[in-house]
PDB file as gemmi writes it, atoms N, CA and C in Angstrom:
CRYST1    1.000    1.000    1.000  90.00  90.00  90.00 P 1                      
ATOM      1  N   MET A   1      29.373 -10.158  23.012  1.00  0.00           N  
ATOM      2  CA  MET A   1      28.118 -10.361  23.103  1.00  0.00           C  
ATOM      3  C   MET A   1      27.786  -9.808  24.198  1.00  0.00           C  
ATOM      4  N   ILE A   2      26.355  -9.226  24.311  1.00  0.00           N  
ATOM      5  CA  ILE A   2      25.789  -7.821  24.756  1.00  0.00           C  
ATOM      6  C   ILE A   2      25.303  -8.579  26.332  1.00  0.00           C  
ATOM      7  N   ARG A   3      25.284  -8.047  27.294  1.00  0.00           N  
ATOM      8  CA  ARG A   3      25.100  -8.392  28.792  1.00  0.00           C  
ATOM      9  C   ARG A   3      23.749  -9.309  28.801  1.00  0.00           C  
ATOM     10  N   ALA A   4      22.514  -8.557  27.976  1.00  0.00           N  
ATOM     11  CA  ALA A   4      21.549  -9.120  28.110  1.00  0.00           C  
ATOM     12  C   ALA A   4      21.450 -10.333  27.274  1.00  0.00           C  
ATOM     13  N   GLU A   5      22.041 -10.701  26.196  1.00  0.00           N  
ATOM     14  CA  GLU A   5      21.938 -11.924  25.647  1.00  0.00           C  
ATOM     15  C   GLU A   5      22.873 -12.878  26.282  1.00  0.00           C  
ATOM     16  N   LYS A   6      23.288 -12.721  27.368  1.00  0.00           N  
ATOM     17  CA  LYS A   6      23.738 -13.338  28.150  1.00  0.00           C  
ATOM     18  C   LYS A   6      22.872 -14.395  29.086  1.00  0.00           C  
ATOM     19  N   GLN A   7      21.960 -13.493  29.502  1.00  0.00           N  
ATOM     20  CA  GLN A   7      20.956 -13.622  30.405  1.00  0.00           C  
ATOM     21  C   GLN A   7      19.831 -14.419  29.638  1.00  0.00           C  
ATOM     22  N   GLY A   8      19.978 -14.515  28.213  1.00  0.00           N  
ATOM     23  CA  GLY A   8      18.681 -15.007  27.734  1.00  0.00           C  
ATOM     24  C   GLY A   8      17.619 -14.129  27.683  1.00  0.00           C  
ATOM     25  N   ILE A   9      18.114 -12.870  27.710  1.00  0.00           N  
ATOM     26  CA  ILE A   9      17.228 -12.011  27.044  1.00  0.00           C  
ATOM     27  C   ILE A   9      17.330 -11.058  25.463  1.00  0.00           C  
ATOM     28  N   ALA A  10      16.186 -11.174  24.790  1.00  0.00           N  
ATOM     29  CA  ALA A  10      16.222 -10.761  23.285  1.00  0.00           C  
ATOM     30  C   ALA A  10      16.098  -9.650  23.490  1.00  0.00           C  
ATOM     31  N   LEU A  11      16.761  -8.610  22.806  1.00  0.00           N  
ATOM     32  CA  LEU A  11      16.376  -7.401  22.904  1.00  0.00           C  
ATOM     33  C   LEU A  11      15.900  -7.025  21.228  1.00  0.00           C  
ATOM     34  N   ASN A  12      15.007  -6.403  21.041  1.00  0.00           N  
ATOM     35  CA  ASN A  12      14.047  -6.064  19.857  1.00  0.00           C  
ATOM     36  C   ASN A  12      13.971  -4.224  20.099  1.00  0.00           C  
ATOM     37  N   ASN A  13      14.329  -3.578  18.657  1.00  0.00           N  
ATOM     38  CA  ASN A  13      14.371  -2.518  18.531  1.00  0.00           C  
ATOM     39  C   ASN A  13      12.749  -2.036  17.656  1.00  0.00           C  
ATOM     40  N   ILE A  14      12.712  -0.897  17.974  1.00  0.00           N  
ATOM     41  CA  ILE A  14      11.156  -0.679  17.330  1.00  0.00           C  
ATOM     42  C   ILE A  14      11.698   0.122  15.758  1.00  0.00           C  
ATOM     43  N   ARG A  15      11.148  -0.316  14.979  1.00  0.00           N  
ATOM     44  CA  ARG A  15      11.439  -0.023  13.473  1.00  0.00           C  
ATOM     45  C   ARG A  15      11.388   1.370  13.405  1.00  0.00           C  
ATOM     46  N   PRO A  16      12.107   2.332  12.646  1.00  0.00           N  
ATOM     47  CA  PRO A  16      11.922   3.791  12.001  1.00  0.00           C  
ATOM     48  C   PRO A  16      10.692   4.160  11.625  1.00  0.00           C  
ATOM     49  N   GLY A  17       9.828   5.044  12.168  1.00  0.00           N  
ATOM     50  CA  GLY A  17       8.953   5.201  11.642  1.00  0.00           C  
ATOM     51  C   GLY A  17       7.899   4.430  12.257  1.00  0.00           C  
ATOM     52  N   LYS A  18       7.853   3.793  13.295  1.00  0.00           N  
ATOM     53  CA  LYS A  18       6.645   2.801  13.790  1.00  0.00           C  
ATOM     54  C   LYS A  18       6.456   3.110  15.146  1.00  0.00           C  
ATOM     55  N   PRO A  19       6.452   3.895  15.802  1.00  0.00           N  
ATOM     56  CA  PRO A  19       6.236   4.133  17.364  1.00  0.00           C  
ATOM     57  C   PRO A  19       5.217   3.877  17.888  1.00  0.00           C  
ATOM     58  N   GLN A  20       3.736   3.414  16.955  1.00  0.00           N  
ATOM     59  CA  GLN A  20       2.768   2.886  17.300  1.00  0.00           C  
ATOM     60  C   GLN A  20       3.067   1.185  18.128  1.00  0.00           C  
ATOM     61  N   GLN A  21       4.688   0.964  17.525  1.00  0.00           N  
ATOM     62  CA  GLN A  21       5.098  -0.525  17.984  1.00  0.00           C  
ATOM     63  C   GLN A  21       5.483  -0.292  19.682  1.00  0.00           C  
ATOM     64  N   ASN A  22       5.401   0.836  20.053  1.00  0.00           N  
ATOM     65  CA  ASN A  22       5.725   0.808  21.722  1.00  0.00           C  
ATOM     66  C   ASN A  22       4.886   2.134  22.176  1.00  0.00           C  
ATOM     67  N   ALA A  23       3.567   1.549  22.559  1.00  0.00           N  
ATOM     68  CA  ALA A  23       2.265   2.566  22.704  1.00  0.00           C  
ATOM     69  C   ALA A  23       2.686   3.146  23.831  1.00  0.00           C  
ATOM     70  N   TYR A  24       3.117   2.207  24.807  1.00  0.00           N  
ATOM     71  CA  TYR A  24       2.868   2.725  26.083  1.00  0.00           C  
ATOM     72  C   TYR A  24       4.085   3.964  26.381  1.00  0.00           C  
ATOM     73  N   VAL A  25       5.383   3.830  25.842  1.00  0.00           N  
ATOM     74  CA  VAL A  25       6.239   4.788  26.165  1.00  0.00           C  
ATOM     75  C   VAL A  25       5.689   5.717  25.176  1.00  0.00           C  
ATOM     76  N   GLU A  26       5.502   6.218  23.918  1.00  0.00           N  
ATOM     77  CA  GLU A  26       4.844   7.110  23.414  1.00  0.00           C  
ATOM     78  C   GLU A  26       3.750   8.109  24.173  1.00  0.00           C  
ATOM     79  N   ARG A  27       2.879   6.846  24.814  1.00  0.00           N  
ATOM     80  CA  ARG A  27       1.965   7.674  25.484  1.00  0.00           C  
ATOM     81  C   ARG A  27       2.277   8.426  26.521  1.00  0.00           C  
ATOM     82  N   TYR A  28       3.420   7.934  27.490  1.00  0.00           N  
ATOM     83  CA  TYR A  28       4.220   8.359  28.829  1.00  0.00           C  
ATOM     84  C   TYR A  28       4.702   9.725  27.796  1.00  0.00           C  
ATOM     85  N   ASN A  29       5.574   9.568  26.840  1.00  0.00           N  
ATOM     86  CA  ASN A  29       6.329  11.063  26.473  1.00  0.00           C  
ATOM     87  C   ASN A  29       5.274  12.246  25.865  1.00  0.00           C  
ATOM     88  N   ARG A  30       3.838  11.845  25.618  1.00  0.00           N  
ATOM     89  CA  ARG A  30       3.022  12.756  25.221  1.00  0.00           C  
ATOM     90  C   ARG A  30       2.312  13.170  26.554  1.00  0.00           C  
ATOM     91  N   THR A  31       2.382  12.187  27.532  1.00  0.00           N  
ATOM     92  CA  THR A  31       1.293  12.894  28.851  1.00  0.00           C  
ATOM     93  C   THR A  31       2.949  13.435  29.589  1.00  0.00           C  
ATOM     94  N   VAL A  32       4.252  13.649  29.716  1.00  0.00           N  
ATOM     95  CA  VAL A  32       5.156  14.444  30.181  1.00  0.00           C  
ATOM     96  C   VAL A  32       5.204  15.471  29.318  1.00  0.00           C  
ATOM     97  N   ARG A  33       5.187  15.676  27.822  1.00  0.00           N  
ATOM     98  CA  ARG A  33       4.872  16.906  27.120  1.00  0.00           C  
ATOM     99  C   ARG A  33       3.852  17.867  27.412  1.00  0.00           C  
ATOM    100  N   HIS A  34       2.505  17.550  27.719  1.00  0.00           N  
ATOM    101  CA  HIS A  34       1.393  18.075  27.922  1.00  0.00           C  
ATOM    102  C   HIS A  34       1.404  18.341  29.389  1.00  0.00           C  
ATOM    103  N   GLU A  35       1.795  17.504  30.344  1.00  0.00           N  
ATOM    104  CA  GLU A  35       1.203  17.794  31.758  1.00  0.00           C  
ATOM    105  C   GLU A  35       2.424  18.872  32.521  1.00  0.00           C  
ATOM    106  N   TRP A  36       3.908  18.952  31.574  1.00  0.00           N  
ATOM    107  CA  TRP A  36       4.690  19.783  32.371  1.00  0.00           C  
ATOM    108  C   TRP A  36       5.555  20.420  31.346  1.00  0.00           C  
ATOM    109  N   LEU A  37       6.064  19.733  30.638  1.00  0.00           N  
ATOM    110  CA  LEU A  37       7.155  20.392  29.782  1.00  0.00           C  
ATOM    111  C   LEU A  37       6.519  21.568  28.589  1.00  0.00           C  
ATOM    112  N   ASP A  38       5.405  21.716  28.224  1.00  0.00           N  
ATOM    113  CA  ASP A  38       4.796  22.575  27.729  1.00  0.00           C  
ATOM    114  C   ASP A  38       4.547  23.573  28.278  1.00  0.00           C  
ATOM    115  N   ARG A  39       4.086  23.663  29.395  1.00  0.00           N  
ATOM    116  CA  ARG A  39       3.731  24.429  30.385  1.00  0.00           C  
ATOM    117  C   ARG A  39       4.397  25.402  30.817  1.00  0.00           C  
ATOM    118  N   CYS A  40       6.182  24.741  31.320  1.00  0.00           N  
ATOM    119  CA  CYS A  40       7.099  25.752  31.976  1.00  0.00           C  
ATOM    120  C   CYS A  40       8.337  25.889  31.050  1.00  0.00           C  
ATOM    121  N   ILE A  41       8.663  27.135  31.068  1.00  0.00           N  
ATOM    122  CA  ILE A  41      10.332  27.487  30.843  1.00  0.00           C  
ATOM    123  C   ILE A  41      11.280  27.431  31.641  1.00  0.00           C  
ATOM    124  N   PHE A  42      12.309  26.560  31.234  1.00  0.00           N  
ATOM    125  CA  PHE A  42      13.646  25.960  32.232  1.00  0.00           C  
ATOM    126  C   PHE A  42      14.374  26.995  32.133  1.00  0.00           C  
ATOM    127  N   GLU A  43      15.249  27.192  32.897  1.00  0.00           N  
ATOM    128  CA  GLU A  43      16.406  28.108  32.733  1.00  0.00           C  
ATOM    129  C   GLU A  43      17.648  27.177  32.651  1.00  0.00           C  
ATOM    130  N   THR A  44      17.303  25.963  33.604  1.00  0.00           N  
ATOM    131  CA  THR A  44      18.680  25.240  33.523  1.00  0.00           C  
ATOM    132  C   THR A  44      17.977  23.787  33.237  1.00  0.00           C  
ATOM    133  N   ILE A  45      19.122  22.822  33.004  1.00  0.00           N  
ATOM    134  CA  ILE A  45      18.502  21.286  33.135  1.00  0.00           C  
ATOM    135  C   ILE A  45      18.149  20.578  34.748  1.00  0.00           C  
ATOM    136  N   GLU A  46      18.742  21.348  35.419  1.00  0.00           N  
ATOM    137  CA  GLU A  46      18.366  20.922  36.720  1.00  0.00           C  
ATOM    138  C   GLU A  46      17.325  21.315  37.373  1.00  0.00           C  
ATOM    139  N   GLU A  47      16.606  22.443  36.697  1.00  0.00           N  
ATOM    140  CA  GLU A  47      15.431  22.997  36.927  1.00  0.00           C  
ATOM    141  C   GLU A  47      14.470  22.321  36.529  1.00  0.00           C  
ATOM    142  N   ALA A  48      14.670  21.560  35.358  1.00  0.00           N  
ATOM    143  CA  ALA A  48      13.967  20.904  34.629  1.00  0.00           C  
ATOM    144  C   ALA A  48      13.410  19.708  35.341  1.00  0.00           C  
ATOM    145  N   GLN A  49      14.570  18.737  35.782  1.00  0.00           N  
ATOM    146  CA  GLN A  49      15.238  17.836  36.261  1.00  0.00           C  
ATOM    147  C   GLN A  49      14.136  17.606  37.630  1.00  0.00           C  
ATOM    148  N   GLU A  50      14.167  18.803  38.432  1.00  0.00           N  
ATOM    149  CA  GLU A  50      13.467  19.030  39.533  1.00  0.00           C  
ATOM    150  C   GLU A  50      12.067  18.991  39.512  1.00  0.00           C  
ATOM    151  N   VAL A  51      11.524  19.624  38.301  1.00  0.00           N  
ATOM    152  CA  VAL A  51      10.011  19.510  38.206  1.00  0.00           C  
ATOM    153  C   VAL A  51       9.766  18.171  37.678  1.00  0.00           C  
ATOM    154  N   ALA A  52      10.536  17.774  36.960  1.00  0.00           N  
ATOM    155  CA  ALA A  52       9.983  16.003  36.167  1.00  0.00           C  
ATOM    156  C   ALA A  52      10.194  15.066  37.748  1.00  0.00           C  
ATOM    157  N   THR A  53      10.984  15.521  38.655  1.00  0.00           N  
ATOM    158  CA  THR A  53      10.988  14.838  39.774  1.00  0.00           C  
ATOM    159  C   THR A  53       9.713  15.052  40.859  1.00  0.00           C  
ATOM    160  N   ASP A  54       9.535  16.182  40.976  1.00  0.00           N  
ATOM    161  CA  ASP A  54       8.172  16.437  41.626  1.00  0.00           C  
ATOM    162  C   ASP A  54       6.923  15.827  41.096  1.00  0.00           C  
ATOM    163  N   TRP A  55       6.682  15.994  39.397  1.00  0.00           N  
ATOM    164  CA  TRP A  55       5.761  15.535  38.791  1.00  0.00           C  
ATOM    165  C   TRP A  55       5.517  14.358  39.176  1.00  0.00           C  
ATOM    166  N   LEU A  56       6.785  13.243  39.046  1.00  0.00           N  
ATOM    167  CA  LEU A  56       6.606  12.034  39.309  1.00  0.00           C  
ATOM    168  C   LEU A  56       5.889  11.733  40.337  1.00  0.00           C  
TER     169      LEU A  56                                                      
END                                                                             
């Protein structure tokens, strides 16, 4: 049994091809892409993580 189920929490997955079912996450992902990911060229994962942390 999944830990969430033991706590009485139901997990619901988004159906494939239906991103509008989780508009908050989709909006956040779009903002991340437009605000910093598309504007920078990263040499390393660490550099990308640092920029992301500063952005947040």
